[in-house]
TIDO-232583 format. One record per atom (N, C-alpha, C): residue number from 1; residue in three letters; atom name; x, y, z. Coordinates in steps of 0.1 Angstrom, whole numbers. Example, Ala and Ser with C-alpha at 12.3 -4.5 7.8 and 13.67 -1.06 7.14 Angstrom:
<recs>
(1; 'ALA'; 'N'; (132; -57; 78))
(1; 'ALA'; 'CA'; (123; -45; 78))
(1; 'ALA'; 'C'; (132; -33; 78))
(2; 'SER'; 'N'; (128; -22; 71))
(2; 'SER'; 'CA'; (137; -11; 71))
(2; 'SER'; 'C'; (129; 0; 79))
</recs>
This chain:
<recs>
(1; 'UNK'; 'N'; (-120; 239; 400))
(1; 'UNK'; 'CA'; (-107; 236; 395))
(1; 'UNK'; 'C'; (-104; 248; 385))
(2; 'UNK'; 'N'; (-93; 254; 388))
(2; 'UNK'; 'CA'; (-89; 266; 380))
(2; 'UNK'; 'C'; (-81; 261; 368))
(3; 'UNK'; 'N'; (-83; 268; 357))
(3; 'UNK'; 'CA'; (-76; 265; 344))
(3; 'UNK'; 'C'; (-65; 276; 342))
(4; 'UNK'; 'N'; (-54; 272; 337))
(4; 'UNK'; 'CA'; (-44; 281; 333))
(4; 'UNK'; 'C'; (-45; 284; 319))
(5; 'UNK'; 'N'; (-44; 297; 315))
(5; 'UNK'; 'CA'; (-45; 300; 301))
(5; 'UNK'; 'C'; (-34; 294; 292))
(6; 'UNK'; 'N'; (-38; 290; 280))
(6; 'UNK'; 'CA'; (-28; 284; 271))
(6; 'UNK'; 'C'; (-17; 294; 267))
(7; 'UNK'; 'N'; (-5; 290; 268))
(7; 'UNK'; 'CA'; (7; 298; 264))
(7; 'UNK'; 'C'; (10; 296; 250))
(8; 'UNK'; 'N'; (7; 305; 241))
(8; 'UNK'; 'CA'; (9; 303; 227))
(8; 'UNK'; 'C'; (22; 309; 222))
(9; 'UNK'; 'N'; (32; 311; 230))
(9; 'UNK'; 'CA'; (45; 316; 226))
(9; 'UNK'; 'C'; (52; 305; 218))
(10; 'UNK'; 'N'; (59; 310; 207))
(10; 'UNK'; 'CA'; (66; 300; 199))
(10; 'UNK'; 'C'; (79; 306; 195))
(11; 'UNK'; 'N'; (89; 298; 196))
(11; 'UNK'; 'CA'; (103; 302; 192))
(11; 'UNK'; 'C'; (107; 293; 180))
(12; 'UNK'; 'N'; (111; 299; 169))
(12; 'UNK'; 'CA'; (115; 291; 158))
(12; 'UNK'; 'C'; (130; 294; 156))
(13; 'UNK'; 'N'; (138; 283; 154))
(13; 'UNK'; 'CA'; (152; 284; 151))
(13; 'UNK'; 'C'; (156; 275; 140))
(14; 'UNK'; 'N'; (165; 280; 132))
(14; 'UNK'; 'CA'; (171; 272; 121))
(14; 'UNK'; 'C'; (185; 268; 125))
(15; 'UNK'; 'N'; (188; 255; 125))
(15; 'UNK'; 'CA'; (200; 249; 129))
(15; 'UNK'; 'C'; (207; 243; 117))
(16; 'UNK'; 'N'; (219; 247; 114))
(16; 'UNK'; 'CA'; (227; 241; 104))
(16; 'UNK'; 'C'; (237; 232; 110))
(17; 'UNK'; 'N'; (240; 221; 104))
(17; 'UNK'; 'CA'; (249; 211; 109))
(17; 'UNK'; 'C'; (243; 198; 111))
(18; 'UNK'; 'N'; (249; 190; 119))
(18; 'UNK'; 'CA'; (244; 176; 122))
(18; 'UNK'; 'C'; (237; 175; 135))
(19; 'UNK'; 'N'; (236; 163; 139))
(19; 'UNK'; 'CA'; (228; 159; 151))
(19; 'UNK'; 'C'; (234; 166; 164))
(20; 'UNK'; 'N'; (247; 168; 164))
(20; 'UNK'; 'CA'; (253; 174; 176))
(20; 'UNK'; 'C'; (248; 189; 177))
(21; 'UNK'; 'N'; (248; 196; 166))
(21; 'UNK'; 'CA'; (243; 210; 167))
(21; 'UNK'; 'C'; (229; 210; 170))
(22; 'UNK'; 'N'; (221; 201; 165))
(22; 'UNK'; 'CA'; (207; 201; 169))
(22; 'UNK'; 'C'; (205; 198; 184))
(23; 'UNK'; 'N'; (212; 189; 189))
(23; 'UNK'; 'CA'; (211; 187; 204))
(23; 'UNK'; 'C'; (215; 199; 212))
(24; 'UNK'; 'N'; (226; 206; 208))
(24; 'UNK'; 'CA'; (230; 218; 214))
(24; 'UNK'; 'C'; (219; 228; 214))
(25; 'UNK'; 'N'; (212; 230; 202))
(25; 'UNK'; 'CA'; (201; 240; 201))
(25; 'UNK'; 'C'; (190; 236; 210))
(26; 'UNK'; 'N'; (186; 223; 210))
(26; 'UNK'; 'CA'; (175; 218; 219))
(26; 'UNK'; 'C'; (178; 221; 233))
(27; 'UNK'; 'N'; (190; 219; 237))
(27; 'UNK'; 'CA'; (194; 222; 251))
(27; 'UNK'; 'C'; (193; 237; 254))
(28; 'UNK'; 'N'; (197; 245; 245))
(28; 'UNK'; 'CA'; (197; 260; 247))
(28; 'UNK'; 'C'; (182; 265; 247))
(29; 'UNK'; 'N'; (174; 259; 239))
(29; 'UNK'; 'CA'; (160; 263; 238))
(29; 'UNK'; 'C'; (150; 257; 249))
(30; 'UNK'; 'N'; (155; 247; 256))
(30; 'UNK'; 'CA'; (146; 240; 265))
(30; 'UNK'; 'C'; (140; 249; 276))
(31; 'UNK'; 'N'; (147; 259; 281))
(31; 'UNK'; 'CA'; (142; 267; 292))
(31; 'UNK'; 'C'; (134; 279; 287))
(32; 'UNK'; 'N'; (133; 282; 274))
(32; 'UNK'; 'CA'; (127; 294; 270))
(32; 'UNK'; 'C'; (112; 294; 272))
(33; 'UNK'; 'N'; (105; 283; 270))
(33; 'UNK'; 'CA'; (90; 283; 272))
(33; 'UNK'; 'C'; (87; 272; 282))
(34; 'UNK'; 'N'; (81; 277; 293))
(34; 'UNK'; 'CA'; (78; 267; 304))
(34; 'UNK'; 'C'; (68; 256; 300))
(35; 'UNK'; 'N'; (71; 244; 305))
(35; 'UNK'; 'CA'; (62; 232; 303))
(35; 'UNK'; 'C'; (62; 228; 288))
(36; 'UNK'; 'N'; (72; 232; 280))
(36; 'UNK'; 'CA'; (73; 228; 266))
(36; 'UNK'; 'C'; (87; 224; 263))
(37; 'UNK'; 'N'; (89; 216; 253))
(37; 'UNK'; 'CA'; (103; 212; 249))
(37; 'UNK'; 'C'; (104; 214; 234))
(38; 'UNK'; 'N'; (116; 217; 230))
(38; 'UNK'; 'CA'; (118; 220; 215))
(38; 'UNK'; 'C'; (114; 207; 207))
(39; 'UNK'; 'N'; (108; 210; 195))
(39; 'UNK'; 'CA'; (104; 200; 186))
(39; 'UNK'; 'C'; (110; 203; 172))
(40; 'UNK'; 'N'; (113; 192; 165))
(40; 'UNK'; 'CA'; (118; 194; 151))
(40; 'UNK'; 'C'; (106; 190; 142))
(41; 'UNK'; 'N'; (107; 193; 129))
(41; 'UNK'; 'CA'; (97; 189; 119))
(41; 'UNK'; 'C'; (95; 173; 120))
(42; 'UNK'; 'N'; (106; 166; 122))
(42; 'UNK'; 'CA'; (105; 151; 122))
(42; 'UNK'; 'C'; (96; 147; 135))
(43; 'UNK'; 'N'; (98; 154; 146))
(43; 'UNK'; 'CA'; (91; 151; 158))
(43; 'UNK'; 'C'; (76; 154; 156))
(44; 'UNK'; 'N'; (73; 165; 149))
(44; 'UNK'; 'CA'; (59; 168; 147))
(44; 'UNK'; 'C'; (52; 159; 137))
(45; 'UNK'; 'N'; (59; 155; 127))
(45; 'UNK'; 'CA'; (53; 147; 116))
(45; 'UNK'; 'C'; (55; 132; 118))
(46; 'UNK'; 'N'; (59; 127; 130))
(46; 'UNK'; 'CA'; (62; 113; 132))
(46; 'UNK'; 'C'; (49; 104; 129))
(47; 'UNK'; 'N'; (38; 109; 133))
(47; 'UNK'; 'CA'; (26; 100; 131))
(47; 'UNK'; 'C'; (23; 98; 116))
(48; 'UNK'; 'N'; (24; 109; 108))
(48; 'UNK'; 'CA'; (22; 108; 94))
(48; 'UNK'; 'C'; (32; 98; 88))
(49; 'UNK'; 'N'; (45; 99; 92))
(49; 'UNK'; 'CA'; (55; 91; 87))
(49; 'UNK'; 'C'; (52; 76; 91))
(50; 'UNK'; 'N'; (48; 74; 103))
(50; 'UNK'; 'CA'; (45; 60; 108))
(50; 'UNK'; 'C'; (33; 55; 100))
(51; 'UNK'; 'N'; (23; 63; 98))
(51; 'UNK'; 'CA'; (11; 58; 91))
(51; 'UNK'; 'C'; (15; 54; 77))
(52; 'UNK'; 'N'; (23; 62; 70))
(52; 'UNK'; 'CA'; (27; 59; 56))
(52; 'UNK'; 'C'; (35; 46; 56))
(53; 'UNK'; 'N'; (44; 44; 65))
(53; 'UNK'; 'CA'; (52; 32; 65))
(53; 'UNK'; 'C'; (43; 20; 68))
(54; 'UNK'; 'N'; (34; 21; 78))
(54; 'UNK'; 'CA'; (25; 10; 81))
(54; 'UNK'; 'C'; (15; 7; 69))
(55; 'UNK'; 'N'; (10; 17; 63))
(55; 'UNK'; 'CA'; (1; 15; 52))
(55; 'UNK'; 'C'; (8; 9; 40))
(56; 'UNK'; 'N'; (20; 13; 38))
(56; 'UNK'; 'CA'; (28; 7; 27))
(56; 'UNK'; 'C'; (31; -8; 30))
(57; 'UNK'; 'N'; (35; -11; 42))
(57; 'UNK'; 'CA'; (37; -25; 46))
(57; 'UNK'; 'C'; (25; -33; 44))
(58; 'UNK'; 'N'; (14; -28; 50))
(58; 'UNK'; 'CA'; (1; -35; 49))
(58; 'UNK'; 'C'; (-4; -38; 35))
(59; 'UNK'; 'N'; (-2; -28; 26))
(59; 'UNK'; 'CA'; (-6; -29; 12))
(59; 'UNK'; 'C'; (3; -40; 5))
(60; 'UNK'; 'N'; (16; -40; 8))
(60; 'UNK'; 'CA'; (24; -51; 2))
(60; 'UNK'; 'C'; (20; -65; 7))
(61; 'UNK'; 'N'; (17; -66; 20))
(61; 'UNK'; 'CA'; (13; -79; 25))
(61; 'UNK'; 'C'; (0; -84; 19))
(62; 'UNK'; 'N'; (-10; -74; 18))
(62; 'UNK'; 'CA'; (-23; -78; 12))
(62; 'UNK'; 'C'; (-21; -82; -3))
(63; 'UNK'; 'N'; (-12; -74; -10))
(63; 'UNK'; 'CA'; (-10; -78; -24))
(63; 'UNK'; 'C'; (-4; -92; -26))
(64; 'UNK'; 'N'; (6; -95; -18))
(64; 'UNK'; 'CA'; (13; -108; -19))
(64; 'UNK'; 'C'; (3; -119; -15))
(65; 'UNK'; 'N'; (-5; -117; -5))
(65; 'UNK'; 'CA'; (-15; -127; -1))
(65; 'UNK'; 'C'; (-26; -129; -12))
(66; 'UNK'; 'N'; (-30; -118; -17))
(66; 'UNK'; 'CA'; (-41; -118; -27))
(66; 'UNK'; 'C'; (-36; -125; -40))
(67; 'UNK'; 'N'; (-24; -121; -44))
(67; 'UNK'; 'CA'; (-19; -128; -57))
(67; 'UNK'; 'C'; (-16; -143; -54))
(68; 'UNK'; 'N'; (-11; -146; -42))
(68; 'UNK'; 'CA'; (-9; -161; -39))
(68; 'UNK'; 'C'; (-22; -168; -40))
(69; 'UNK'; 'N'; (-32; -163; -34))
(69; 'UNK'; 'CA'; (-45; -169; -34))
(69; 'UNK'; 'C'; (-51; -170; -48))
(70; 'UNK'; 'N'; (-49; -159; -56))
(70; 'UNK'; 'CA'; (-54; -159; -70))
(70; 'UNK'; 'C'; (-47; -170; -79))
(71; 'UNK'; 'N'; (-33; -170; -77))
(71; 'UNK'; 'CA'; (-26; -180; -85))
(71; 'UNK'; 'C'; (-30; -194; -81))
(72; 'UNK'; 'N'; (-31; -197; -68))
(72; 'UNK'; 'CA'; (-35; -210; -63))
(72; 'UNK'; 'C'; (-49; -214; -69))
(73; 'UNK'; 'N'; (-58; -204; -68))
(73; 'UNK'; 'CA'; (-72; -206; -73))
(73; 'UNK'; 'C'; (-72; -209; -88))
(74; 'UNK'; 'N'; (-64; -202; -96))
(74; 'UNK'; 'CA'; (-63; -204; -110))
(74; 'UNK'; 'C'; (-58; -218; -113))
(75; 'UNK'; 'N'; (-47; -222; -105))
(75; 'UNK'; 'CA'; (-42; -235; -107))
(75; 'UNK'; 'C'; (-51; -246; -104))
(76; 'UNK'; 'N'; (-59; -245; -93))
(76; 'UNK'; 'CA'; (-69; -255; -89))
(76; 'UNK'; 'C'; (-80; -255; -100))
(77; 'UNK'; 'N'; (-84; -244; -104))
(77; 'UNK'; 'CA'; (-95; -243; -115))
(77; 'UNK'; 'C'; (-90; -250; -127))
(78; 'UNK'; 'N'; (-78; -247; -132))
(78; 'UNK'; 'CA'; (-73; -253; -144))
(78; 'UNK'; 'C'; (-72; -268; -142))
(79; 'UNK'; 'N'; (-67; -273; -131))
(79; 'UNK'; 'CA'; (-66; -287; -129))
(79; 'UNK'; 'C'; (-79; -294; -128))
(80; 'UNK'; 'N'; (-89; -287; -122))
(80; 'UNK'; 'CA'; (-103; -293; -122))
(80; 'UNK'; 'C'; (-109; -293; -136))
(81; 'UNK'; 'N'; (-106; -283; -144))
(81; 'UNK'; 'CA'; (-111; -283; -157))
(81; 'UNK'; 'C'; (-105; -294; -165))
(82; 'UNK'; 'N'; (-92; -297; -164))
(82; 'UNK'; 'CA'; (-86; -308; -171))
(82; 'UNK'; 'C'; (-92; -321; -167))
(83; 'UNK'; 'N'; (-94; -323; -153))
(83; 'UNK'; 'CA'; (-100; -335; -148))
(83; 'UNK'; 'C'; (-114; -337; -153))
(84; 'UNK'; 'N'; (-122; -326; -153))
(84; 'UNK'; 'CA'; (-136; -327; -157))
(84; 'UNK'; 'C'; (-137; -330; -172))
(85; 'UNK'; 'N'; (-127; -325; -180))
(85; 'UNK'; 'CA'; (-128; -327; -195))
(85; 'UNK'; 'C'; (-118; -338; -199))
(86; 'UNK'; 'N'; (-114; -347; -190))
(86; 'UNK'; 'CA'; (-104; -357; -194))
(86; 'UNK'; 'C'; (-109; -366; -205))
(87; 'UNK'; 'N'; (-121; -370; -205))
(87; 'UNK'; 'CA'; (-127; -378; -215))
(87; 'UNK'; 'C'; (-128; -371; -228))
(88; 'UNK'; 'N'; (-132; -358; -228))
(88; 'UNK'; 'CA'; (-134; -350; -240))
(88; 'UNK'; 'C'; (-120; -348; -246))
(89; 'UNK'; 'N'; (-110; -345; -238))
(89; 'UNK'; 'CA'; (-96; -343; -244))
(89; 'UNK'; 'C'; (-91; -356; -250))
(90; 'UNK'; 'N'; (-93; -367; -243))
(90; 'UNK'; 'CA'; (-89; -380; -248))
(90; 'UNK'; 'C'; (-95; -383; -262))
(91; 'UNK'; 'N'; (-108; -380; -263))
(91; 'UNK'; 'CA'; (-115; -383; -276))
(91; 'UNK'; 'C'; (-111; -373; -286))
(92; 'UNK'; 'N'; (-108; -360; -283))
(92; 'UNK'; 'CA'; (-103; -351; -293))
(92; 'UNK'; 'C'; (-89; -355; -298))
(93; 'UNK'; 'N'; (-81; -360; -288))
(93; 'UNK'; 'CA'; (-67; -364; -292))
(93; 'UNK'; 'C'; (-68; -377; -301))
(94; 'UNK'; 'N'; (-77; -386; -298))
(94; 'UNK'; 'CA'; (-79; -398; -306))
(94; 'UNK'; 'C'; (-85; -394; -320))
(95; 'UNK'; 'N'; (-92; -383; -321))
(95; 'UNK'; 'CA'; (-98; -379; -333))
(95; 'UNK'; 'C'; (-88; -371; -342))
(96; 'UNK'; 'N'; (-76; -369; -336))
(96; 'UNK'; 'CA'; (-65; -363; -344))
(96; 'UNK'; 'C'; (-62; -348; -341))
(97; 'UNK'; 'N'; (-68; -343; -330))
(97; 'UNK'; 'CA'; (-65; -329; -326))
(97; 'UNK'; 'C'; (-51; -329; -320))
(98; 'UNK'; 'N'; (-42; -321; -325))
(98; 'UNK'; 'CA'; (-28; -320; -320))
(98; 'UNK'; 'C'; (-28; -316; -305))
(99; 'UNK'; 'N'; (-19; -321; -297))
(99; 'UNK'; 'CA'; (-18; -317; -283))
(99; 'UNK'; 'C'; (-15; -302; -281))
(100; 'UNK'; 'N'; (-8; -297; -291))
(100; 'UNK'; 'CA'; (-5; -282; -290))
(100; 'UNK'; 'C'; (-18; -274; -290))
(101; 'UNK'; 'N'; (-27; -278; -298))
(101; 'UNK'; 'CA'; (-40; -271; -299))
(101; 'UNK'; 'C'; (-48; -272; -286))
(102; 'UNK'; 'N'; (-48; -284; -280))
(102; 'UNK'; 'CA'; (-54; -287; -267))
(102; 'UNK'; 'C'; (-48; -279; -256))
(103; 'UNK'; 'N'; (-34; -278; -256))
(103; 'UNK'; 'CA'; (-27; -271; -246))
(103; 'UNK'; 'C'; (-30; -256; -247))
(104; 'UNK'; 'N'; (-30; -251; -260))
(104; 'UNK'; 'CA'; (-33; -237; -262))
(104; 'UNK'; 'C'; (-47; -233; -257))
(105; 'UNK'; 'N'; (-57; -242; -259))
(105; 'UNK'; 'CA'; (-70; -239; -255))
(105; 'UNK'; 'C'; (-71; -239; -239))
(106; 'UNK'; 'N'; (-64; -248; -233))
(106; 'UNK'; 'CA'; (-63; -248; -218))
(106; 'UNK'; 'C'; (-57; -236; -213))
(107; 'UNK'; 'N'; (-46; -231; -219))
(107; 'UNK'; 'CA'; (-39; -219; -215))
(107; 'UNK'; 'C'; (-48; -207; -216))
(108; 'UNK'; 'N'; (-54; -206; -227))
(108; 'UNK'; 'CA'; (-64; -194; -229))
(108; 'UNK'; 'C'; (-75; -195; -219))
(109; 'UNK'; 'N'; (-80; -206; -217))
(109; 'UNK'; 'CA'; (-91; -208; -207))
(109; 'UNK'; 'C'; (-87; -204; -193))
(110; 'UNK'; 'N'; (-74; -205; -190))
(110; 'UNK'; 'CA'; (-70; -201; -176))
(110; 'UNK'; 'C'; (-65; -187; -176))
(111; 'UNK'; 'N'; (-57; -183; -186))
(111; 'UNK'; 'CA'; (-50; -170; -185))
(111; 'UNK'; 'C'; (-59; -158; -189))
(112; 'UNK'; 'N'; (-69; -159; -197))
(112; 'UNK'; 'CA'; (-77; -148; -201))
(112; 'UNK'; 'C'; (-85; -143; -189))
(113; 'UNK'; 'N'; (-92; -151; -181))
(113; 'UNK'; 'CA'; (-99; -146; -169))
(113; 'UNK'; 'C'; (-89; -140; -159))
(114; 'UNK'; 'N'; (-78; -147; -157))
(114; 'UNK'; 'CA'; (-68; -141; -147))
(114; 'UNK'; 'C'; (-63; -128; -152))
(115; 'UNK'; 'N'; (-60; -126; -164))
(115; 'UNK'; 'CA'; (-55; -113; -170))
(115; 'UNK'; 'C'; (-66; -102; -169))
(116; 'UNK'; 'N'; (-78; -106; -172))
(116; 'UNK'; 'CA'; (-89; -96; -171))
(116; 'UNK'; 'C'; (-91; -91; -157))
(117; 'UNK'; 'N'; (-91; -101; -148))
(117; 'UNK'; 'CA'; (-94; -98; -134))
(117; 'UNK'; 'C'; (-82; -90; -128))
(118; 'UNK'; 'N'; (-70; -94; -131))
(118; 'UNK'; 'CA'; (-58; -86; -126))
(118; 'UNK'; 'C'; (-58; -72; -132))
(119; 'UNK'; 'N'; (-61; -71; -145))
(119; 'UNK'; 'CA'; (-61; -58; -151))
(119; 'UNK'; 'C'; (-72; -49; -145))
(120; 'UNK'; 'N'; (-84; -55; -142))
(120; 'UNK'; 'CA'; (-95; -47; -136))
(120; 'UNK'; 'C'; (-91; -43; -122))
(121; 'UNK'; 'N'; (-85; -52; -114))
(121; 'UNK'; 'CA'; (-81; -48; -101))
(121; 'UNK'; 'C'; (-70; -37; -101))
(122; 'UNK'; 'N'; (-61; -38; -110))
(122; 'UNK'; 'CA'; (-51; -28; -111))
(122; 'UNK'; 'C'; (-57; -14; -115))
(123; 'UNK'; 'N'; (-66; -15; -124))
(123; 'UNK'; 'CA'; (-73; -2; -129))
(123; 'UNK'; 'C'; (-81; 4; -118))
(124; 'UNK'; 'N'; (-88; -5; -110))
(124; 'UNK'; 'CA'; (-96; 0; -99))
(124; 'UNK'; 'C'; (-87; 7; -88))
(125; 'UNK'; 'N'; (-76; 0; -85))
(125; 'UNK'; 'CA'; (-66; 6; -76))
(125; 'UNK'; 'C'; (-61; 19; -80))
(126; 'UNK'; 'N'; (-57; 20; -93))
(126; 'UNK'; 'CA'; (-52; 32; -98))
(126; 'UNK'; 'C'; (-62; 43; -98))
(127; 'UNK'; 'N'; (-74; 40; -101))
(127; 'UNK'; 'CA'; (-85; 49; -101))
(127; 'UNK'; 'C'; (-88; 55; -87))
(128; 'UNK'; 'N'; (-89; 46; -78))
(128; 'UNK'; 'CA'; (-91; 50; -64))
(128; 'UNK'; 'C'; (-79; 58; -58))
(129; 'UNK'; 'N'; (-67; 53; -60))
(129; 'UNK'; 'CA'; (-56; 59; -55))
(129; 'UNK'; 'C'; (-53; 73; -62))
(130; 'UNK'; 'N'; (-55; 73; -75))
(130; 'UNK'; 'CA'; (-53; 85; -83))
(130; 'UNK'; 'C'; (-63; 96; -79))
(131; 'UNK'; 'N'; (-76; 92; -77))
(131; 'UNK'; 'CA'; (-86; 102; -73))
(131; 'UNK'; 'C'; (-83; 108; -59))
(132; 'UNK'; 'N'; (-78; 99; -50))
(132; 'UNK'; 'CA'; (-74; 104; -36))
(132; 'UNK'; 'C'; (-62; 114; -37))
(133; 'UNK'; 'N'; (-53; 110; -45))
(133; 'UNK'; 'CA'; (-41; 119; -47))
(133; 'UNK'; 'C'; (-44; 132; -53))
(134; 'UNK'; 'N'; (-52; 132; -63))
(134; 'UNK'; 'CA'; (-56; 144; -70))
(134; 'UNK'; 'C'; (-65; 153; -61))
(135; 'UNK'; 'N'; (-73; 146; -52))
(135; 'UNK'; 'CA'; (-81; 154; -43))
(135; 'UNK'; 'C'; (-73; 160; -32))
(136; 'UNK'; 'N'; (-61; 157; -31))
(136; 'UNK'; 'CA'; (-52; 162; -20))
(136; 'UNK'; 'C'; (-54; 156; -7))
(137; 'UNK'; 'N'; (-57; 143; -7))
(137; 'UNK'; 'CA'; (-59; 135; 6))
(137; 'UNK'; 'C'; (-45; 134; 13))
(138; 'UNK'; 'N'; (-46; 134; 26))
(138; 'UNK'; 'CA'; (-34; 131; 34))
(138; 'UNK'; 'C'; (-38; 121; 45))
(139; 'UNK'; 'N'; (-28; 117; 52))
(139; 'UNK'; 'CA'; (-30; 106; 62))
(139; 'UNK'; 'C'; (-35; 110; 75))
(140; 'UNK'; 'N'; (-37; 123; 78))
(140; 'UNK'; 'CA'; (-42; 127; 91))
(140; 'UNK'; 'C'; (-57; 124; 92))
(141; 'UNK'; 'N'; (-61; 120; 104))
(141; 'UNK'; 'CA'; (-75; 116; 106))
(141; 'UNK'; 'C'; (-83; 128; 109))
(142; 'UNK'; 'N'; (-78; 140; 112))
(142; 'UNK'; 'CA'; (-86; 151; 116))
(142; 'UNK'; 'C'; (-89; 160; 104))
(143; 'UNK'; 'N'; (-84; 157; 92))
(143; 'UNK'; 'CA'; (-87; 165; 81))
(143; 'UNK'; 'C'; (-78; 177; 79))
(144; 'UNK'; 'N'; (-69; 180; 88))
(144; 'UNK'; 'CA'; (-60; 191; 87))
(144; 'UNK'; 'C'; (-50; 189; 76))
(145; 'UNK'; 'N'; (-47; 199; 69))
(145; 'UNK'; 'CA'; (-37; 198; 58))
(145; 'UNK'; 'C'; (-24; 203; 63))
(146; 'UNK'; 'N'; (-13; 196; 59))
(146; 'UNK'; 'CA'; (0; 201; 62))
(146; 'UNK'; 'C'; (5; 209; 51))
(147; 'UNK'; 'N'; (7; 222; 53))
(147; 'UNK'; 'CA'; (12; 230; 42))
(147; 'UNK'; 'C'; (24; 237; 46))
</recs>
C-alpha cells in the first residue's frame, strides 16, 4: 500500500464582515488545497468549547445534587437528635430552661458542622481549581497548549 506524502500547505485569510462574507471566503478558498476545506478558529476549537460547556453543566448538576443531599442529611440528623433527646429537652424545659436557649443549642448543633463542612469543601475546590488554573491547565487531553 503506497502512502501519499502529507500536504502541509496552509492559506490564512482574514475576513471582515458577517457570516455572508465568511461563507463567500470559504467558497473561494475551497479549491486552493486539495482534500482540505477552509476552517475558522471556531471550527478548530469546537472540542474545547464543548468540553468547557459540558464540564460547567456537569459541575452545576453535581453541586445541586450534593447540596440537596447535604441539606436533607442535616435535616434528618437534626430531627433524629431532637427525637433522641426528647426526654432531656422536656426535663430541661420543666426545670426552667427557656425554649429560646434550647432552640439556639439545636441550631448550633446543626449549623456549625454544616458550615464547617461547606467551607472546607469550598476551600478544597478553590485550592484545586486555583492550582490548575495557575499551572496553565487546559481542557485538551493531549497536553498541547493553545497559544
